[in-house]
N, C-alpha and C positions, 0 to 999 in steps of 0.2 A: 505642365510647363515643358517637360521633356518631349512630349508628343509635338507640341507646337514648334519647338526648336528643331526637332527631327524633320518636320515637314519643310522647313527652310534650309535644311542641311547645315544648321548652325552647330558648331562644336562648342564645348565649354570655353575653350580659349577665345573663340570668336565673341561669345557673349561677354566674357570678362573684359575683353578689350573695348567692346562697344559701351559697356556700362562704366568703364573706368575703375574696375575693382580687381582684386586679386582672384586668381583661379579658385582658390580655396573658398572664397566668399560666395562664388557662384554655386559651388558644390553644396555649401551649407544652405544656400537659398533653395536649391532643388530639394534638399532633405528636410526643409521646414525649420531649420535651426536658426535662420535669420528671418525676421519679420519683413513683410512687404509693406513698406510705408507708401504714402502718396507719391513721394519723389521717386522711389524705386518702381512703383506701378507705372509711372509715366515713362521711365526709361525702358521698362520691359515692353510696354505697348509699342514704343518706337523701334525697339530692336527685334523682339520676338514676334510681336503681333498682338491682336485682340485689343480691347479697350482698357482704359484706366479703371473703369467700373468693374470690368471682368476680373482684373487682378486683385482689386480690393475685396470684391465679393468672394473670390476664391480664398484669399487669406482669412477672411472672417469665418467662412465655413470650415476651413482646415483647423482653425483654433478651437472652434466649437466641438468638432469631432475629436480633436486631441484631448480636450478637457473631459469629454465623455469617456474616452478610453482610459484616461488617468483616474477618473472617479471609479470606473469599473475595476481597474487594476487594484486600486487601494482597498476597495470593498472586498475583493477576492483575497488579497493578501491578509486582511484582517481575519478572514475565516480560517487561515492556515496556522498551525502551531509553529511559527517561524523560530521562536526562541528555543523551543525544545529541539527542533531540527538542527539548530546550530550547536546546542549543548551536547546532543548525541553524536555530533560529527558528521551529519548527513550533508551539510553544506557550510560554507564559510559565512562569518558575520558580515553585515553590510552597514555602511554609514549613512545611506540615504534611501528613501523609498524606491527610487529608480534602480539603484543597485540591488536592493532586496528583490524587486520584481524580476530583474535579470537573472539573479542566482536561482530563484525558485523555478522560473521557466526552464533554465538549463537543467535543473534537477529532474524535472518531469520530461525533458527531451522534446519540448514544444517551443514555438516561437511567440504565441499569443495566448491570451486567456481564452479566447473563443476556441482555439485549437485544443486547449486543455479540456474544455467542456465537451468537444466532439469526441475526444479520446476516452473520457471517463464518465460522462453523463448522458451522452446521446443514446438513441435507440441502438441496441446491439452492443453497447459498451459494458464493461465489467460490472459496474455498480447499478445498472439499469434495473435489475430485478429487485433492488432494495428501495425503490421509490416509495413503496407503500409503508415502509418502516418509519416510525417517528424519529429514528436515529438519523435517517438519510439526509433530510433537509438541513438539519443543524450541523451534522458532523461529516458530511460527504467529503469535504476537503481534507480533514484529518485522516479519514479512512484511506483516501487516495494516497496521501503522503506515506502512510504506513505500508500500504501495498506496494507503492513504487520503490520504497527502500528495500522491501523484500525482493522485488525483481532485480534490483541492482546487486544485492548481496548474493542472490542465487546465481547471477551471471558470472560471479567470480569463482564459483565452486566447480571443480571438475566432476561432471556427471555423465554416466553412461547412457545408453539408449533405454527408453522406457519399456519395461516389461511388467505387465500386470501379473502374469503368472509367477515370476520370480519374486516380485514384491509381496504378493499374498503369502507365498511360502516363507518369506523372510520374517514376517511380522511376529509369529509365535517365538522365533529365535531371539527376538529383541527383548523379550520380557525380563531376562536376568539383568538388563541394564537398569531396570526400575529399582533394583536393590542397591545400586551404586549411589552413595550418598551425595557426592559433590558433582554439580553440573559440569565443572571444568574437566572432570574425568569421563563422564558418560557422553557428553555432547559430541566430541570428535569421533568417537566410535559409532554413535548413532548416525552421524552425517556420512561417514565413510561407507557403512554397510548399506544405507539407503541409496547413496549415490551409485553404487554398483548396479542397482535396479532401475536407475534413471530418475531418482527422486532427490531433489534438492531440499534439504531440511534447513530452514533458516529461522533464527530466533532474533526477533526485532522488537525492541522496546516500544511500547505504545505511547505516542505523544499525547499532549493535552487534547481532549475532545475525541479521542479514538477509543471506542468501547470494545474493540475486537479482542477476542481471546485466541482465535485461530482462523486460518483460511486454507483452502485447498483449491488449486487451479492448475491449468496447463498454460504456460506462457513461453513463447519462442521455442517451442518444441521440448520444453522441460516441464516435468511434473514438479510442483512446488507445494510443500507443506510449510506454512508460516505460523509461528507461535509467538505470542506476546508475553507469556508467563505473567499475566496480570495478578494471579493469586499466589504465586510463589510457593505452592504446595505440590508435593509429589503426585497426589491423587488427581488434582486438576490438570497438571502438566501432561501426565501420561495418558489420561483419558482423552484429553483434547487431541494429543498426537494420534492415538489409535482411531479416534472419531474422524479426523481429517484423512487418515489413511483409508478409512472406509469409503469416504467420498471418492477418492482416486480409484479405488477398486470397483465401486458400484456405479458411480455417476461421473462420467468423463466430459459432460457437455458444457459446463459453465463454472464460474466462480462460486465457491461456497464460503460464506463468511459467518463466523460464529460470534455471537455477542449475547451476554446475559441481559443486556438492556433492551432487547427487542423480542417479540414473539417470533417463532420460526416462520419463515416465509414459505417453506415447503415442508409441511408436516411429515409427509411420507418419507421424503429423502432424509430428513433429520432422524426420524425414528429408525430407519434402516441403518444409518451410520452409527447411531447409539447402540443398536442391537449388535452390529458388527463388532464394535469396540468391546462391548461387554463379553461377547463370546470368545474374542481373542484372549482377553484377560482371564476369564473364567469359562473354560470350555463347557459345552452342553453336558458332557459326560460327568462333570463335577457339580452340576447345578443342584442335584438332590443333596449331595454332601454339604454344599454351601448352606442350603436352607436348614439343614439339621445341625449346623455347627453351633456349639455353645459360644456365647458371647463373652468369653473371658480372655484375658491377655494371652495366656499360654496357648490356648486352642487356636486363636487367630494367628499368632506368630508361627505356629507349626503348619497350619493350613496354607498360609501365604508362602512359606518356604517351599512346600510341595508344589505349589502352582508357579513357582519362580517369579513371584511378584512381591513388591514391598508390602508390609503390613498396612501402610496408609492407603494403598490402592484397594486392598481387600476391604478395609473399613468403608471406603468410598463406594464400593460395589454393594456392600451390605446396606448402606444408607440409600443408595439409588434404587435398590429393589424393595425398599420399605421394610427391611428386616431389622434394622437398627435405627433408632432416632437420630436426627441430624446433630444433636448436641452430645451424642455419646461416642466414646472411644477416639475422639479427635486427637488425643495426645499421641496416638500412633502415627499420625500423618507427619511427614518430614517437611520442614520449611526450608526452602532453598535460599541460598545466597548467591546471586549472580554477579559476575564481574563485568560491568558494562564498560 
């Protein structure tokens, strides 16, 4: 409609005067907010050009396309954990589907659902490597929401320039933080020290449908370690942190997403990150002593203190190495209480 009007050098005011309607009505007609009836089609044909059939056919096609887009938008919205996103304060509540769609698109920084797919699901996008995972098809929207909130949270943190060398040297110095009991005490210190090396550490609660326990990636020039604290235990939290740190040190090329609900998509990279984390927590020089360690309370407490790690992490490492059964010594693992 705008193109035909432009060809005749018709302004909005000219069309409004010719149609005998207010200027705002013409604008709404251009934007599809007002339906083209048979009477309006006749006036448009007389004023703008083309036939009455053209305008009616255009209206019918536009309404079909709009309905398709609305159906697509509703289906996409239903795949997102909107209620959790509101509860967690990621976005504001909405009173209608259209408002909900607008808020979610603003959250992701895109204008359409197709643009969202291009950013998150197309070839070369962050989640592309996870297409073969059974988690991907059903939970990609929740994963994307969790990752997006991590990006937004990381953007608010003052972070220095990325230095692999300084970060790798820092990691063993962070181990005493594992012995601090309350997250509210160790989290700011962890974030501050990692930020000095160019790493934003963000803790983002996992919404419904998001199985992620951790992620590592580079985004907008920042290295990001994102943790969901799904299991609320010190051994899981800290091993995930050092595992993601291993990805940043060893593998800078893409997003790494950890989930216990899927098989590893890159066995070598995951094994390398696991080995890296294990050797930070228990250096190779202590491996023989670890394997000879008696599995009693006092010995474990003493050895953990010598390693500057929590007893729960040491138990986790003994279990991971198959030296202690999974159901033994778990009382030494601390359960965190997070203030969300």
